C-alpha positions as CSV (number, residue, x, y, z in Angstrom):
1,M,0.0,0.0,0.0
2,N,1.4,3.3,-1.1
3,D,0.9,5.9,1.7
4,E,0.7,8.8,-0.6
5,V,-2.0,7.2,-2.7
6,A,-3.9,6.1,0.5
7,V,-4.0,9.6,1.8
8,K,-5.4,10.9,-1.5
9,V,-8.0,8.2,-1.7
10,Y,-9.1,8.6,1.9
11,K,-9.3,12.4,1.6
12,A,-11.4,12.0,-1.6
13,L,-13.7,9.5,0.1
14,G,-14.0,11.7,3.2
15,E,-16.3,14.1,1.5
16,P,-20.0,13.0,1.4
17,T,-20.7,13.9,-2.2
18,R,-17.6,12.1,-3.5
19,L,-18.5,9.1,-1.3
20,R,-22.0,9.0,-2.8
21,L,-20.5,9.3,-6.3
22,V,-18.2,6.3,-5.7
23,K,-21.0,4.2,-4.2
24,A,-23.2,5.0,-7.2
25,L,-20.4,4.1,-9.7
26,A,-19.4,1.0,-7.8
27,S,-22.7,-0.7,-8.9
28,E,-22.6,0.4,-12.5
29,P,-20.0,-0.4,-15.3
30,E,-19.9,3.3,-16.2
31,M,-22.0,6.4,-16.0
32,A,-22.3,9.7,-17.9
33,C,-22.2,13.1,-16.1
34,A,-25.8,13.9,-16.7
35,V,-26.9,10.6,-15.2
36,M,-24.8,11.1,-12.1
37,A,-26.0,14.6,-11.7
38,N,-29.7,13.5,-11.8
39,K,-29.1,10.4,-9.7
40,L,-27.3,12.3,-6.9
41,D,-29.3,15.5,-7.3
42,I,-26.3,17.7,-8.0
43,Q,-27.5,21.0,-9.6
44,A,-24.2,22.6,-10.7
45,N,-22.0,21.0,-13.3
46,S,-19.0,22.8,-11.9
47,T,-19.6,21.1,-8.5
48,L,-19.8,17.7,-10.2
49,T,-16.8,18.3,-12.3
50,H,-14.8,19.4,-9.3
51,H,-15.6,16.1,-7.4
52,L,-15.0,13.9,-10.4
53,K,-11.6,15.5,-11.0
54,L,-10.5,14.8,-7.4
55,L,-11.7,11.2,-7.8
56,I,-9.7,10.8,-11.0
57,D,-6.6,12.4,-9.6
58,C,-6.5,9.9,-6.7
59,G,-7.0,7.0,-9.1
60,L,-10.5,5.9,-8.1
61,L,-12.1,6.8,-11.4
62,T,-11.3,6.6,-15.1
63,V,-13.0,8.6,-17.9
64,R,-13.8,7.5,-21.4
65,R,-14.6,10.2,-24.0
66,E,-17.1,9.5,-26.7
67,G,-17.8,12.6,-28.8
68,T,-18.9,15.3,-26.4
69,Y,-19.9,12.8,-23.7
70,R,-17.7,11.6,-20.9
71,Y,-18.3,8.2,-19.2
72,Y,-16.9,7.6,-15.8
73,S,-16.1,4.2,-14.2
74,I,-14.6,2.9,-11.0
75,Q,-11.0,1.6,-10.9
76,R,-12.0,-1.6,-9.0
77,N,-8.5,-2.6,-8.2
78,I,-7.9,0.7,-6.3
79,L,-11.3,0.4,-4.6
80,E,-10.5,-3.2,-3.6
81,I,-7.2,-2.1,-1.9
82,Y,-8.4,1.0,-0.1
83,A,-12.2,0.7,0.4
84,P,-13.4,-2.9,-0.3
85,T,-16.6,-2.4,1.7
86,L,-17.8,0.0,-1.0
87,I,-17.9,-2.8,-3.6
88,P,-21.4,-4.1,-3.8
89,D,-20.4,-7.8,-3.8
90,N,-18.4,-7.3,-0.6
91,N,-21.3,-5.7,1.3
92,S,-22.9,-9.1,1.8
93,L,-19.9,-10.4,3.9
């Protein structure tokens, strides 16, 4: 476990909106920004973009661009190392 990465991941997950984003994405293969904003009732795109950038920077999310759309997905290997209880299959343990 890399201490620097751990600090970034735990800081990112320590904010309620980012934690909700990760939980929502953990149960989906990928999700577009508009879907996330609606699902989590985030009104401002700038707020969502800010949270997503921090989650990408710490390695929890990846982004795939398709035209003007961006699709976000969880890096399961990072989530398994630092926050395995957030993975839906592990919640039944």
